C-alpha positions as CSV (number, residue, x, y, z in Angstrom):
1,M,-21.7,17.2,9.5
2,T,-25.4,16.9,9.0
3,R,-27.2,14.2,10.9
4,H,-29.9,11.9,9.6
5,D,-31.3,9.8,12.4
6,D,-31.8,6.7,10.2
7,V,-28.3,6.9,8.6
8,V,-25.0,6.1,10.3
9,Q,-22.6,9.0,9.8
10,V,-19.0,8.1,9.3
11,A,-16.2,10.6,9.0
12,V,-13.0,9.5,7.4
13,N,-9.8,11.4,8.0
14,L,-7.4,11.3,5.0
15,T,-5.7,14.7,5.7
16,W,-2.5,12.8,6.4
17,C,-2.4,11.3,2.8
18,A,-0.2,13.4,0.5
19,P,-0.7,12.0,-3.0
20,G,2.4,10.3,-4.5
21,R,4.3,10.5,-1.2
22,V,2.9,7.8,1.0
23,G,3.3,4.8,-1.4
24,G,0.9,1.9,-1.1
25,S,-1.0,3.5,1.9
26,E,-2.7,5.9,-0.5
27,E,-3.9,3.2,-2.8
28,Y,-5.0,1.0,0.1
29,L,-7.3,3.6,1.6
30,V,-8.7,4.9,-1.7
31,R,-9.5,1.5,-3.0
32,Q,-11.2,0.3,0.2
33,L,-13.3,3.4,0.3
34,V,-14.3,2.9,-3.4
35,G,-15.1,-0.7,-2.5
36,A,-17.3,0.4,0.5
37,A,-19.4,2.5,-1.9
38,R,-20.2,-0.5,-4.0
39,V,-21.2,-2.7,-1.1
40,A,-24.8,-2.6,0.1
41,T,-25.5,-3.3,3.8
42,D,-28.8,-5.0,4.7
43,D,-28.9,-3.9,8.3
44,M,-27.9,-0.3,8.2
45,S,-27.3,2.7,5.9
46,M,-24.0,4.5,6.1
47,D,-23.1,8.0,4.9
48,L,-19.4,8.6,4.5
49,T,-17.7,12.0,4.5
50,V,-14.1,12.0,3.6
51,H,-12.0,14.9,5.0
52,L,-8.9,15.5,2.8
53,G,-6.5,18.1,1.4
54,A,-7.0,19.8,-1.9
55,D,-4.1,17.9,-3.5
56,L,-5.5,14.5,-2.7
57,A,-9.0,15.6,-3.9
58,A,-7.6,16.6,-7.2
59,A,-5.4,13.5,-7.6
60,R,-8.1,11.0,-6.7
61,P,-11.4,11.9,-8.2
62,E,-12.8,8.4,-7.6
63,L,-13.2,9.4,-3.9
64,G,-16.2,11.5,-5.2
65,V,-18.4,8.4,-4.6
66,H,-18.6,9.8,-1.1
67,H,-19.1,13.3,0.3
68,L,-15.9,15.2,0.3
69,S,-14.8,17.9,2.8
70,V,-11.8,19.6,1.3
71,T,-9.7,21.8,3.6
72,R,-7.6,24.7,2.5
73,W,-5.2,24.1,5.4
74,P,-1.7,23.1,4.3
75,V,-2.1,19.6,5.6
76,A,0.9,18.4,3.6
77,R,2.9,20.0,6.4
78,R,2.8,17.7,9.5
79,A,2.5,20.4,12.1
80,A,-0.4,22.1,10.2
81,R,-2.1,18.7,9.8
82,I,-1.8,17.8,13.4
83,A,-3.2,21.3,14.4
84,F,-6.1,20.8,11.9
85,E,-6.9,17.3,13.3
86,H,-7.1,18.6,16.8
87,G,-9.1,21.8,16.0
88,P,-11.2,22.2,12.9
89,L,-11.5,18.4,12.1
90,A,-12.4,17.5,15.7
91,Y,-15.1,20.2,15.6
92,A,-16.4,19.1,12.2
93,T,-16.7,15.5,13.2
94,R,-18.2,16.0,16.6
95,T,-21.6,14.7,15.6
96,A,-20.3,11.7,13.7
97,D,-21.3,8.2,14.8
98,V,-17.9,6.8,13.8
99,V,-14.6,8.5,13.0
100,H,-12.0,6.7,10.9
101,H,-8.4,7.9,11.0
102,G,-6.6,6.3,8.1
103,G,-2.9,7.1,8.9
104,G,-2.1,5.1,12.0
105,T,-2.6,7.9,14.5
106,A,-5.5,9.9,15.8
107,P,-6.1,13.2,17.7
108,L,-6.0,13.1,21.5
109,W,-9.7,13.9,21.9
110,G,-13.0,13.1,20.2
111,A,-16.3,11.6,21.5
112,A,-17.2,9.3,18.7
113,P,-15.9,5.7,18.5
114,R,-12.7,5.6,16.5
115,V,-11.5,3.3,13.8
116,V,-7.7,3.6,13.3
117,T,-5.9,2.0,10.3
118,V,-2.4,0.9,11.0
119,H,-0.6,0.1,7.7
120,D,2.5,-1.4,9.3
121,L,4.9,-1.0,12.3
122,Q,8.0,-0.4,10.2
123,F,9.2,2.3,12.5
124,R,9.5,-0.3,15.3
125,H,11.4,-2.8,13.1
126,L,13.6,-0.5,11.1
127,P,13.9,2.8,13.1
128,E,17.1,3.7,11.4
129,Y,15.1,4.6,8.3
130,F,13.1,7.3,10.1
131,S,14.0,10.9,11.1
132,R,14.2,11.6,14.8
133,G,11.1,13.8,14.7
134,R,9.0,11.3,12.8
135,L,10.2,8.5,15.1
136,T,9.3,10.4,18.2
137,Y,5.9,11.3,16.9
138,L,5.0,7.7,16.0
139,R,6.4,6.3,19.3
140,T,4.3,8.8,21.2
141,M,1.1,8.9,19.2
142,M,0.6,5.4,17.7
143,P,0.3,3.5,21.0
144,Q,-2.2,6.0,22.3
145,S,-4.2,5.9,19.1
146,V,-4.3,2.1,19.0
147,R,-5.3,1.7,22.6
148,R,-8.1,4.3,22.4
149,A,-9.5,3.0,19.2
150,A,-12.7,0.9,19.3
151,V,-11.4,-1.0,16.2
152,V,-8.0,-1.1,14.6
153,C,-7.8,-2.0,10.9
154,A,-4.7,-3.8,9.4
155,P,-4.0,-4.9,5.8
156,T,-2.8,-8.4,6.8
157,A,-3.0,-10.9,9.6
158,Y,0.8,-10.4,9.9
159,V,0.3,-6.7,10.8
160,A,-2.7,-7.5,13.0
161,S,-0.6,-9.8,15.1
162,D,2.3,-7.3,15.2
163,I,0.0,-4.6,16.5
164,C,-1.4,-6.9,19.3
165,A,2.1,-7.9,20.4
166,A,3.4,-4.3,20.3
167,Y,0.5,-2.6,22.2
168,G,-1.1,-5.3,24.2
169,I,-4.6,-5.2,22.7
170,D,-6.8,-8.2,22.0
171,L,-6.9,-9.6,18.5
172,D,-10.7,-9.4,18.5
173,R,-10.3,-5.6,18.3
174,V,-8.4,-5.8,15.1
175,V,-10.1,-6.2,11.7
176,V,-8.1,-7.3,8.7
177,V,-9.2,-5.2,5.7
178,P,-7.4,-6.6,2.7
179,H,-6.3,-4.5,-0.2
180,G,-8.9,-4.3,-3.0
181,M,-7.6,-4.6,-6.5
182,E,-9.0,-4.2,-10.0
183,P,-7.3,-5.8,-13.0
184,L,-4.7,-3.5,-14.5
185,A,-6.0,-1.9,-17.7
186,S,-3.4,-2.1,-20.4
187,D,-3.8,-3.3,-24.0
188,E,-1.2,-5.0,-26.2
189,A,-0.4,-1.9,-28.2
190,T,0.3,0.2,-25.1
191,V,2.5,-2.6,-23.6
192,A,4.5,-2.8,-26.8
193,Q,5.0,0.9,-27.0
194,V,6.1,1.2,-23.4
195,R,8.5,-1.7,-23.9
196,H,9.9,-0.1,-27.0
197,D,10.3,3.3,-25.2
198,M,12.2,1.5,-22.4
199,G,14.5,-0.3,-24.9
200,T,13.3,-3.7,-23.7
201,T,11.7,-5.0,-26.9
202,N,12.8,-8.6,-27.6
203,R,14.6,-8.8,-24.2
204,Q,13.4,-10.4,-21.0
205,L,12.1,-7.8,-18.6
206,L,12.0,-7.6,-14.8
207,V,10.0,-4.8,-13.2
208,Y,10.3,-3.4,-9.7
209,P,7.7,-0.7,-8.9
210,A,8.9,1.0,-5.7
211,I,10.0,4.4,-4.4
212,T,13.7,4.2,-3.6
213,H,13.2,4.1,0.1
214,P,16.1,2.4,2.0
215,H,14.0,-0.6,3.1
216,K,13.0,-1.5,-0.5
217,G,16.1,-3.6,-1.1
218,H,17.1,-2.2,-4.5
219,R,20.8,-3.0,-3.8
220,Q,20.1,-6.7,-3.3
221,L,18.3,-6.8,-6.6
222,L,21.0,-4.8,-8.5
223,E,23.7,-7.1,-7.1
224,A,21.8,-10.1,-8.5
225,M,21.9,-8.7,-12.1
226,P,25.5,-9.5,-12.9
227,H,24.7,-13.2,-12.2
228,L,21.9,-13.2,-14.8
229,D,22.0,-13.5,-18.6
230,D,23.0,-10.2,-20.2
231,D,19.8,-9.9,-22.2
232,I,17.7,-9.7,-19.0
233,M,16.8,-6.1,-18.3
234,L,15.5,-4.4,-15.1
235,V,13.1,-1.4,-15.0
236,L,12.9,0.4,-11.7
237,C,9.8,2.6,-11.7
238,G,8.8,4.7,-8.7
239,G,9.5,8.1,-7.1
240,Q,12.7,9.2,-5.5
241,G,13.3,8.3,-1.9
242,A,16.2,8.6,0.5
243,A,18.1,5.8,-1.2
244,E,18.0,7.3,-4.7
245,A,21.7,8.4,-4.7
246,Q,22.7,4.9,-3.5
247,V,20.7,3.2,-6.2
248,A,22.3,5.4,-8.9
249,A,25.8,4.7,-7.4
250,D,25.2,1.0,-7.3
251,I,24.1,0.9,-11.0
252,E,27.3,2.7,-11.9
253,R,29.5,0.5,-9.6
254,L,28.1,-2.7,-11.0
255,G,28.3,-1.5,-14.6
256,L,24.6,-1.9,-15.2
257,G,23.8,1.3,-17.1
258,H,23.0,-0.7,-20.2
259,R,20.7,-3.2,-18.4
260,V,18.9,-1.1,-15.8
261,V,16.3,1.6,-16.7
262,R,15.5,4.1,-13.9
263,T,12.3,5.9,-14.8
264,G,11.4,7.8,-11.7
265,R,7.7,8.2,-11.0
266,V,5.6,7.3,-14.1
267,S,2.0,7.7,-15.1
268,T,-0.4,5.0,-13.9
269,A,-0.9,3.9,-17.6
270,T,2.9,3.4,-18.0
271,R,3.3,1.6,-14.7
272,D,0.4,-0.7,-15.5
273,A,1.9,-1.5,-18.9
274,L,5.2,-2.3,-17.4
275,I,3.7,-4.8,-14.9
276,V,1.5,-6.4,-17.5
277,G,4.3,-6.6,-20.1
278,A,7.0,-7.8,-17.7
279,D,8.4,-11.3,-17.7
280,A,8.4,-11.2,-13.9
281,L,7.8,-8.7,-11.2
282,V,10.5,-8.6,-8.5
283,F,10.0,-7.4,-5.0
284,P,13.0,-7.6,-2.7
285,S,11.7,-5.3,0.1
286,E,13.0,-5.8,3.7
287,Y,9.7,-4.9,5.2
288,E,6.1,-4.5,4.1
289,G,2.6,-4.4,5.6
290,F,1.1,-5.8,2.5
291,G,2.8,-5.6,-0.9
292,A,0.1,-4.5,-3.4
293,P,2.2,-4.8,-6.5
294,L,2.3,-8.6,-5.9
295,V,-1.4,-8.9,-6.3
296,E,-1.5,-6.5,-9.3
297,A,1.1,-8.6,-11.1
298,M,-0.7,-11.9,-10.1
299,S,-3.9,-10.6,-11.5
300,A,-2.2,-9.6,-14.8
301,G,-0.6,-13.0,-15.3
302,T,2.9,-11.8,-14.5
303,P,4.9,-14.2,-12.3
304,V,6.1,-12.7,-9.0
305,I,9.4,-13.2,-7.2
306,A,9.4,-11.6,-3.7
307,A,11.4,-11.5,-0.5
308,D,10.5,-14.2,2.0
309,I,9.2,-11.8,4.8
310,G,6.0,-11.9,6.9
311,A,3.4,-9.9,5.0
312,L,4.7,-10.9,1.5
313,R,4.7,-14.5,2.6
314,E,1.0,-14.1,3.5
315,V,0.1,-12.4,0.3
316,A,2.0,-15.1,-1.7
317,D,0.1,-17.9,0.2
318,N,3.3,-19.2,1.8
319,G,5.0,-19.4,-1.5
320,A,2.2,-21.2,-3.5
321,A,1.4,-18.1,-5.5
322,A,4.9,-16.4,-5.8
323,R,8.5,-17.5,-5.6
324,L,9.9,-16.5,-2.2
325,V,13.6,-15.7,-1.9
326,G,16.1,-15.3,0.9
327,A,18.5,-12.5,1.5
328,S,21.5,-13.2,-0.8
329,S,21.9,-11.8,-4.3
330,R,22.9,-15.2,-5.6
331,E,19.5,-16.6,-4.3
332,W,17.8,-13.9,-6.2
333,A,19.6,-14.6,-9.4
334,D,18.8,-18.3,-9.2
335,A,15.2,-17.6,-8.4
336,I,14.8,-15.2,-11.3
337,S,16.5,-17.6,-13.7
338,D,14.2,-20.5,-12.6
339,V,11.0,-18.4,-12.9
340,L,11.9,-17.0,-16.3
341,A,12.6,-20.5,-17.6
342,S,9.3,-22.0,-16.3
343,P,6.7,-19.4,-15.4
344,D,3.4,-21.2,-16.2
345,E,2.6,-22.9,-12.9
346,L,3.4,-19.7,-10.9
347,I,1.3,-17.6,-13.3
348,A,-1.8,-19.9,-12.8
349,A,-1.4,-19.9,-9.0
350,G,-0.9,-16.2,-8.9
351,Q,-4.1,-15.5,-10.9
352,Q,-6.1,-17.7,-8.5
353,R,-4.6,-16.0,-5.4
354,A,-5.4,-12.5,-6.8
355,Q,-9.1,-13.4,-6.7
356,H,-9.0,-13.0,-2.9
357,Y,-8.2,-9.3,-3.1
358,T,-11.2,-7.5,-4.7
359,L,-12.7,-4.1,-4.1
360,A,-15.9,-5.8,-2.8
361,A,-13.9,-7.9,-0.2
362,S,-12.0,-4.8,0.9
363,G,-15.1,-2.6,1.1
364,T,-17.1,-5.3,3.0
365,A,-14.4,-5.7,5.6
366,L,-14.2,-1.9,6.1
367,I,-17.9,-1.6,6.6
368,G,-17.7,-4.5,9.0
369,A,-15.1,-2.5,11.0
370,Y,-17.4,0.5,11.1
371,Q,-20.3,-1.7,12.3
372,R,-18.1,-3.1,15.1
373,A,-17.0,0.3,16.2
374,L,-20.6,1.5,16.3
375,A,-21.6,-1.6,18.4
376,A,-18.8,-0.8,20.9
377,R,-20.5,2.5,21.7
378,R,-23.8,0.8,22.3
């Protein structure tokens, strides 16, 4: 890393980020880094170098607004990535003023002040959904990483509070960096074509964009469907997770093959068209650190129905901007029926709430975290 004395050198570690496999964490980091490039700072100049794998560099060309250092190491494999972080990456970033580790953990050594982003503490709340190896790694590395960091970033105040309670750090060491969103780009013709392709033309459409991870609550949503009018359809779009077989079995068990479309991972254009064209976005997840699809839908004028849990409650402004629902399938069915019958008030509130989550706001908060980390060294 080349040093310029009048410029703050920031190294950003995204080697942990395997495109299409880490869900909302990928979007979160990419968007805030794009936002940071758009924000001018009056009191200092910053030069960001993003360290990443070749797959992420190819998948996310928008990161080219910063310097990119693309490694040939097979960082998609955890063991190789950890070795890379402790060896070549540590050496490459040795002259940086600040080093930002975006995946919740950081190497055991390094002289520069660290910023560590913790997306959530799901492994503490739902350990049954993690492999033994992954759980051991997180239980070992995350506490050390958080306590050694000059600044910890979190996507919501809910996660920030959770971090402080779990690891005994002061809240003033945590910076909430909100998700930064841009309006979904989808025109009427694309929406109409996608709805036609999904077989949902002239039918009411619910959309749930989520990988079939066990904590995403697909079963709860599917069990609500028999309580709804038969012309209401559900599209599940997202990659395959550990609960994929269970989701398929539940669709068959409940006789929902004619009402539920399972797309798998779709293109961004198709996903955006589904959210824009939906009559409601549903989000029954058991645990989230943020819940970016809520804001995407709000911005698009699509009403949102979400699980009444910590981070989603915060994003939904305590229920003012989205309908929050308890745990039972009957409650979900009732909430969906109510929102589909009278969506206008929720749509207006959601659009207003979405204005809090911009790329500029996210980028400004991230730069503020870097400035605080730099001040900690001085």
